[in-house]
Structures are given as C-alpha cells and as structure tokens.
C-alpha angles and dihedrals in degrees: 000000000000094000090053091052092048091050094048090049097046089044088068094055106077093047093048092045094053092041089060091049094051094042088058088063090063110090091196109051116230127228111282093220092053090046089052093045093053091048091053091044088055086055095047093049089052090068090056093048088057091057091045096050091046089057093043093050092047091050092052091047089053091060095041102259110142124241093243097040123125091251092052095046090049095045093048092047092051094050092052093047092051095046091053092051088046089054094051094044091049094049105040117012096088095041115109088230088065094085111118131066092241089057089072090062094043096052095042089054093046091053090046091052088054090050094048089045091059088050090048092053090049092049097048091042088063095054106111119239123236138079095332095043097106101047093040088048093049092045092049091047093050094050091047090052096053094026128037096009096051090041091058094048094047096047090046090049088055092051086046090053093053089042087058093049090050092053095047093045096038096241101103100155094048096048094043089054089052090049091048091051095051091043091050093050090051093044093048093044089053091052091049093053091048092051095044101036106038100192091070095223096123093046092052091050089054089054093050091053092047089047092063091051090049094053087049089052088054090053091049092052091047089064091052107089095177110124116224091218 
C-alpha cells in the first residue's frame, strides 16, 4: 500500500514542476481555477485516449502492421496530440480569461501536463515494490521529468502556438492542423529514438533543441497585442 501511495504522490511532481515553469512565462497570470480545470481536463481526456489508442493498435494489428512501425508511432502520436488539444479547447477556449494569443500556448501546455501526469502515475504505479523500489522509482521519475512530461508540454506548446496564430489570423482549423502535424512528427520522432536508442540521450537532445524554439514562440506571442476576444 505504501509503495502505491508513494508512486501516486511522486507521479504528480513532474507535471507540477513544469507547470510552475511555464506559468512564469505568462506576464498576465491566468485564473487558478481555470488552470486547475484545464489540468484536470487533460488528465480526464487521457483516459479516453487510452481507449482510442487500444482500438487503433488493435486495428493496425488486424491488418498486419506492427506495434513499433512508423505508421503505428505516427498514428499514436497524432491521437495524443489531438486529444491534448481537445482537452485545452474544451476547458479554456470559451472562458473570458482566454483573451490573448499567448493564452492558447499556456492552456495547451497545462492540458498536456495533466495528460502527462496521468501517464506518470500509471508508469510509477507499475514499478514493483521490494528492495529496488526506491532506486527504480527515482530513475523512472527522473526520466519522466526530462523525457515524456517535457515532450508532452513542448509538442502541445507548438500546437498552442499555431492555435494562437490561427485565432489572430482567423484561420483556426488550418493552423491547428499544421501545429498537429509538426507536433506529431516530433512526438513520433522522440518515440522512435527511445525505441532504437535505449539510453534516451538522443531523444533528450531533441527535446532541448525543441525547447529553445518553444521559448522563442513565447516571445513572439508576447509581442502580439491583438486580443482573441
């Protein structure tokens, strides 16, 4: 029982840590209640994502496409990127506080961190108890922090950036589709590197590079004073 409680508690840490980091990029603080609701929405949409991905993988298997094929990796990445965006759109897009271009990036990231937190809890809950429980848990937590959790936030930040451009330019669907395409490519590429280069070094380097572009996107949106509403 105690290992499970520890895993659940630690599973929250990466998401909350990155949440604090990204919220500091927002010059006009968002309502705490809306941030919390978007975070929870990301977790909730994560449950639906599991069901959709299971159905998708079963369908691919039925036509002879392997679990770790390019088609599978790309399809699963697209499903997750779309569902994270859907969670952010559902939770925040109609709220009066969603009124600046940069808000699209912020809420997309918050939903992604909720989504990633659900994954983290699941991953840590699967860590076996026993003599190696602590080192294995800490190793898993560390990798989730600089790996999957950061990945989800960065790819959703990219979708949020294109979402913001679409709102400013009045072409939301087209820009979101472009954002999803870029995010899917990066997400699928990360998973490919993890599967083929087990130490994760190349995947982390990829995230660091993408991170610089995302921070630049934040700066670009700060200069856009056009309100969405």
